[in-house]
C-alpha positions in Angstrom: 86.9 -29.1 -46.1 90.5 -30.3 -45.8 91.5 -27.8 -48.4 90.0 -24.9 -46.4 91.9 -26.0 -43.3 95.1 -26.3 -45.2 94.7 -22.8 -46.7 93.8 -21.4 -43.3 96.8 -22.9 -41.7 99.1 -21.7 -44.5 97.7 -18.2 -44.2 98.2 -18.3 -40.4 101.7 -19.5 -40.8 102.6 -16.8 -43.2 101.2 -14.1 -40.9 103.3 -15.4 -38.0 106.4 -15.4 -40.3 105.7 -11.8 -41.3 105.5 -10.7 -37.7 108.8 -12.4 -36.9 110.4 -10.7 -39.9 109.1 -7.3 -38.9 110.4 -7.8 -35.3 113.8 -8.8 -36.6 114.0 -5.7 -38.8 113.1 -3.5 -35.9 115.8 -5.2 -33.7 118.4 -4.7 -36.4 117.6 -1.0 -36.8 117.8 -0.6 -33.0 121.2 -2.3 -33.0 122.5 -0.2 -35.9 121.5 3.0 -34.1 123.1 2.0 -30.8 126.1 4.0 -29.7 127.8 2.9 -26.5 127.9 5.6 -23.8 131.2 4.1 -22.7 132.9 4.3 -26.1 136.4 5.7 -26.0 140.0 4.9 -24.9 140.9 4.5 -21.2 144.5 4.4 -20.0 145.8 3.5 -16.5 147.6 0.8 -14.5 147.2 -2.5 -12.8 149.0 -3.7 -9.7 149.2 -6.6 -7.3 151.2 -9.8 -7.8 152.0 -8.4 -11.3 151.9 -4.7 -12.4 152.0 -2.6 -15.5 150.0 -0.4 -17.8 146.6 -1.1 -19.2 144.8 0.5 -22.2 141.2 -0.3 -22.7 139.2 0.7 -25.8 135.4 0.4 -26.0 133.9 0.7 -29.5 130.4 2.1 -30.3 128.9 -1.4 -30.0 130.4 -2.2 -26.6 133.2 -4.4 -28.0 136.2 -4.2 -25.8 139.9 -4.6 -26.8 142.6 -4.0 -24.3 146.4 -4.1 -24.2 148.4 -4.7 -21.0 152.2 -4.3 -20.6 153.7 -6.2 -17.6 156.6 -4.3 -16.1 157.3 -7.4 -14.0 157.5 -9.9 -16.8 158.4 -7.4 -19.6 155.7 -8.6 -21.9 152.7 -7.2 -23.8 149.4 -9.0 -24.7 146.0 -8.2 -26.0 142.7 -8.9 -24.2 139.2 -9.1 -25.8 135.7 -9.1 -24.6 132.6 -6.9 -24.2 130.3 -5.0 -21.9 127.0 -5.7 -20.2 125.7 -2.3 -19.1 128.5 -0.5 -17.3 130.4 -3.8 -16.5 133.2 -5.4 -18.4 132.2 -8.9 -19.5 134.8 -11.7 -20.1 137.6 -9.4 -21.1 140.6 -11.7 -21.2 143.6 -13.0 -23.0 143.1 -16.2 -25.0 146.8 -17.1 -24.5 147.5 -16.5 -20.8 144.1 -16.3 -19.2 144.7 -12.8 -17.8 141.2 -11.5 -17.1 139.9 -8.1 -16.0 136.5 -7.5 -14.4 135.1 -4.2 -13.3 132.7 -1.4 -14.0 132.4 2.2 -15.1 132.2 5.0 -12.6 130.5 7.9 -14.4 131.3 10.6 -12.0 135.1 10.2 -12.6 134.9 8.7 -16.1 137.0 5.7 -15.0 136.8 2.0 -15.0 138.0 0.1 -12.0 138.1 -3.5 -11.0 140.1 -6.6 -10.3 142.3 -8.8 -12.5 143.4 -12.4 -12.2 145.6 -14.9 -13.9 146.5 -18.5 -12.9 146.1 -17.9 -9.1 147.6 -14.4 -8.9 145.5 -11.2 -8.8 145.3 -7.6 -8.1 143.4 -4.4 -9.0 143.4 -2.0 -11.9 142.1 1.5 -12.8 141.9 3.4 -16.1 140.7 6.9 -17.0 139.0 8.1 -20.2 141.4 10.0 -22.4 
């Protein structure tokens, strides 16, 4: 009797494991086939208590890299983050804390939003090239 219960539980466990494996494979295929509708390079400016140029690149998997050049402080730095839907998510500089938040406007093919860094802030806008 105990042997039957053990075999039954082992069989049940293997079926659950197979279902999870199949689900993971399906999720991986979906991820591999995903191409971001926002992919591309966007160039524009930011202004406020600092100002300069901003270049944002969104890759096919919604990974965001950006470069800003401050015309006030004469310096350049890189920003990194991602997207959730049409919104930029945690796109910031690890060194200075410069952070951009905003979202995509499909009619004009632009991203717009706000930036902040250590108590100073402003707005920004970039257009797809």
